[in-house]
N, C-alpha and C positions, 0 to 999 in steps of 0.2 A: 597260556604263553600261545600266541598264534603259531602256528607253523609256519615257516618259510617256505617257499617253494622253489623250485630249481629254474632259474631265467629261459623263458622260451625257448626253443631251436629257432623262430624263425623273427626273435629280437633283432633290430637294426646292430652291424656292425658296430658303427660308429654313430652313435646319437648325437641329436644336434647342439650345440654349445649356443647359444644366445648371446649376443650381448644385452646389457641393461636395454631400456628402454625408455625416455622420458615423459616426465609428468605420472610416475607409480613407483611406490615401494612393495618391499616383497618382505613378510616374516612368517619363518616357519618355524613351527613351534611343536613341542611333546609336551601334550595334556597326561599320558601314563594310563588313561582311563581304558584302555584295550591292549593296545600294542607297548611294548616294554622295547625300548633303546633305539626308539626312529622316532620322527617329528608326523603328528597327525591333524595339525591344523595348522592350515592357511590363511592371513590376513594380505589381502591386499589394499593398501592405499593408493587413491585417486586423486590427482587436483579437481579443484574446482573445475576446469574447461571439460571434463572429462565428460563424455555422453553414452550411453551403452543402451543395446539393444538383445535381447533375450528371447528365446523358444525354448518351451519348457515341455516335460512331456504331458500326453492324450491319455496316458491310464487314467482311468476315473477313480484309484486309489493313490491319487498324489501324496507323497509326504508333507512334514509341516513346514519345510524350508520351502517348497516349491509354491505353498501357499502364500507364505509369509513374501516370498521374492514377487509374486506376481501385484500382490497389491500394493508392496515397493516402488516399485516399480513404474506401475500405474501413476499414484500418487505423485511421484519425482517428474515422470515423464523423461524417463532415462536419465537425468542429472544426478546420478549416482557417485557415493563418494567412497565409497568400500565394497567388498567383496571377502564373508567369512564364510571357510568351508572346514567340515572336520568330517575323517575318515573314520568309519570303524561301529558306526551309528546312525542308519537312513533317518530315523524318527519318522517315521512313516506309520502309519494307523497305529497313534498314540493317544489320539483324542485331544482333549482339551488341554491337558497336561504335557503333551507336544507342542503342541501353539504356545503354550506359554514359556517352554523352553526355547522355543525358536525367536522369540521373541524378546528374550533376557539374554541372549548372547548376541543378538543384534544390536541390544541395548549398551551393551560391555562394549562391543567397538566402537559403537560411536561415541560414546565417552571415551574411549582410549585416544581417537584422531579428532576429538572435537568436531562433533557433526550431526545433525538429529539424527535418531533412529531408525527413520525412513528412507535417509540415505546411504543406508547398508542393507546389502543382498545377502543372502545367505543358501548355504550347500551343504546336503548330507550325505554319504555315503556308507551303507554297510549293512549291517541287521534289521531286519523290520518288525517291528512289532514291541522293540523296546524305547521305553523312553529315554531321551537324552541326558544322560548325567551333566548337569550344566558347571558343577564347581571346579572340576578337574581343566574344563574347558575356558573357564572364567579365569583363573590362576595362570593357565598358559601366557590368555593374549597380555598379563602384565610386562610379560617380559618382550612383548614387540619392537623392533626397531630396526625395522625396514632393510635388516642387511643381508636378505636370502637372496642367493642368484637364480636361476630359473631350475638350474636341476634339481634342488631340494624344494622348492616349489612343488615341481612335477612327482617329486617322492611322496610329499607329504600330503597329497590326496591320495595316494595307492592302497585299496585294499586287498586282495587278492593277485592284483596286477605281480608280474615279475620284475617288470623293468618299466622306467620311467619315461613317458610319451611327451616330447617335445617337437617343435618343428619351428622354421623361422624363415621367413622370406624376404625381398625387397622389393618395391617398383619405383616407375620415375614419374613426378608430378612436374613436368619442363624441366628447370635444373637442378630440382630437390629430388633428393631418395629418400622414400619411406617406407618405415620398419613393419614388418609384422612378425610376432611371434604368437605361437598357442600352447599349450599345455592339456593334456586329456587323461582320464583313468579310463578304466573298461577292462573288463575281464570274463566276467559271467553277466547274466542277465543280461545279454546284450540282442537286442531285436528292436533299436531304436523307433520310435513314433513321433519323432521331432530331430530328433538329437544322438548322442551317445549320453551314457549314464552323466559325466561330468566333463565338460570342454569348458575351456578360457581362452579368446584369442585376443589379442590384444594389438593395437597399432597408433603411432605418435603423431599418427594424420588426426586435422580436425576435420570432422565429419558430423554434420547434425543427425539424429535421432531417428528422424525418417528415412533419410537414406540407408544408413543402418539397419535398419531392418529391413530393408529392399535387400541389400547385399547377403545379409546372415542368410535369409529363406533361399535365396537362391542356391550358393556354395553349401547349406543346409541340406537340399535337397539331391546332390548329389553326392554327397560324402558319408556326413553319418546316418544320412537316413537310406546309404546303400551298404549297410555292415550288420552282418548277423552271427553271434555268435552259438546262442542255443535256443533262437524266435521267443524270449522274453523280454517283455518290455519292461523298463525300471519303473519304480516309483518315483526316483529320484532324477530322471533326465534332466539334464540343464544346460546350456549352452547360449555362451554370452558373449557378444562382439563389441568391446571396450576400444573408444576413440578416445586418446588422451588429451588431443589437441594440442599436444607441445610444439607441431610444426603447420602453422598454421599455410593454407595453400594458397600459393601466390595468386594474384590474380583476381577477379569475380570467384565469390563465395558458391560453393557448389552444395545446388539446391534438389538436383534430382541424382536418381539410379542411373539415369541413362544419360548423362553428361558424358561426353567425349572423352573427356580427361580421366575417367574412371578404367579407363579399358584394360590400363596396365596392373590396377589393383583390383579388379575384379580377376584377372587370372591369375596372381600370385595369393590370392585370397583362397579361392579353387583350391590351387595347389596345396597350399598349406593344409586345410582343413580335409582333403583327401588324405595327404599324408597323413595325417593324426587318425582316421577313418581307419586307413589299413593298419596303424601298429594298433588302434585296439584288436582288431581281426587278428594280427598275429600275436597277440598275448592271450587267445581265448583258452580258457580255463583247459589245460590238457592238451592243448592245439599240438598236431606235429605237420599239419601239411595247411596251406593256405590257397582256398579255391578263388578264381577270378571267376567269375559268371557273366558270359555277355550274351544278353540276348536281342532276336532284331525280328522284324517281320510283323511283330504284337498290330493292333486295333489302336493303341496311342503305347504315350511311355510308360504312363502310370500301370497298364497292362503289364509289358514290357517288364517292368521293376519287380511286379506282382508274381509272376513268372518265375521270375531267378530268386526270387527269396523262396519261394516254394520249393525250389532245387535247391538252394543252399539252408532249407530249415529241415529237408525230409532227413530223419536219423539214420533211413538206409543207404543215402547219397552217402551222408558225414559219413558212415561206417564203411561203405565201402571203398572212398577214396582213402580212410586210415589205413586199412588194411592192404591197398595197394589192387584192389579188385577192378577190371575194367568192364565192370557190370553196368554198359547205360542203357540198359532196361529198365532201370532206375531212374534215369534219369525222364525217359520216356512218361514213367507213372507218376514222378515228379509234375510235370506239365501238364498232365490230366488233371490232377487233382489241384489246380492252381485257380479253378474256377472262371479261369480267362479262357478269352476265342483261342484255337489251336487248330488247324489245318490236320488231321492225322495222316494224309496221304501226300504232304508236302513238307511236312517236319523233318527237318535237316540238323545231324547233331556232329561237333566234330571235338574231341578231345586230346588238345596237346599240338594242334594245328593239325590234326590227323582226322582226313574224313572218317564218320563211323556209320552214320545212316543218311540218305537224302532219298526226298520222295515218300517218306513212308515206310521205310527198310529197308536194310542194313546194307551196305555199300558191297557191287558185285565185288568178291576177290577178296574182302574185308581181310584183312590180317592184326590179327590181337596183341602182336610182339611189340611193334612202334610203341602202341597204346601203355601196353604194363611198364614199356619202359620208362616212359613220361611217368604215370602212376607213381613211380618208384622214389621221386623227387619230392622236393618239397612245396614247391608249386605250381601250383594243378590249374590247366587252364582248359575251362569248358563253355563251347560254343553252339548256342541254341538257333536257328531260326524257325518260327511257327509258324510260318505261311500262310497268313492271315491278310497283311499286306505287301508290298514292293515298293521300292521306290520311296519318294524323298517324304512321304504323309507315313511311311512304318513306322510303327513304336518300338524306340530301341532303348537299352538299360544296362547298367554295369554292376554288378556288387560283389561283396566280399566277403568269403564264412570262410568259417575254420571248420576241420575235421570233428569227427567224436572218438574218442578215446577214453578206456578204463580210467585214464586220470581225470578226464571229466567228472564221471562219478565217483571217484574219491575225495577229489577236491569239495564237491560239493555235499557228499554224505558225512565228511570233517568238519563242515564249515564253523560251528557252533562247538566244537568238541577240541 
């Protein structure tokens, strides 16, 4: 029996309650393979008008599910009919047996809804190194009836997550209102190199694959690729953006991601994905505090992001945050080890809006008490200017990171027991 963890203290007070979205159906199912008394399989059925874009882990050890989905997505050019997700087993580092299991589950889902196996994408999350046991999953699939709501769907893909992650938004296209809804899972092994462990975003708009690819890439860069829990990139990272096509766009078809009519949609997609990314950080294993880290004055945006991640991934910074210790010297250390350009004698640091250091040294008359009070809260803000560039051309980035507590060690020490 897998231990049930207490809900994160940073969980949203009121989870989103998205409405049904036209052009798709959800089935949340219980296989009983690992978890008892809960759903652990999700089947998403899409209509024939649906178009899909995806980004996957850059890990050199991708799961069998990632390999299969990449192949199927390329074969269908984004004309996907179903997404099948299982929680509890990542089916990663499982060789030919794992590949066979992934293919078998896709085949079963295809038979269930009446499409070709290559029209099905699969995603798996959980323990690495154990071949996916297909019999329980296939039996569960027999009960798929499309009756699940978003809350059930989000819960079905959880592993060590302590709360379901959902977000919803809307955007105007002329006199039309377009809906966007997303679900995600992630709690540990979170330092995405493309997306979070699993995330699925849907819209009822009719958008072509080429446009979806560019929209997803841009939104992903400022959301899931800006969150870290423990500095470890998953073998299973998958993020999919699906347009069901249920609401054709009025006027000329949208053929470019630069179409001005997409302005409101882009903003809504960005907000939704950042919301989901923050929820992942807020559910970091053993988390008690969330860091928002902003870096400016860098050589470019990529350098700023790397510096921010160096701060957010530093065990010394993370434990200081957990303990409420205003030890800003650890932030200086993390900037220095990032490998990116930083001007020591121009470095400036603020914590909770309080200027701690500037021009490479402590602020004259600095008093630690206000910073210490901020550090006792659950939301910690850190701002760093590395002094390499100023003005319009300066690189900047914002990321979200969790602290590091004894709880993280306990969860991961007991993960398989």
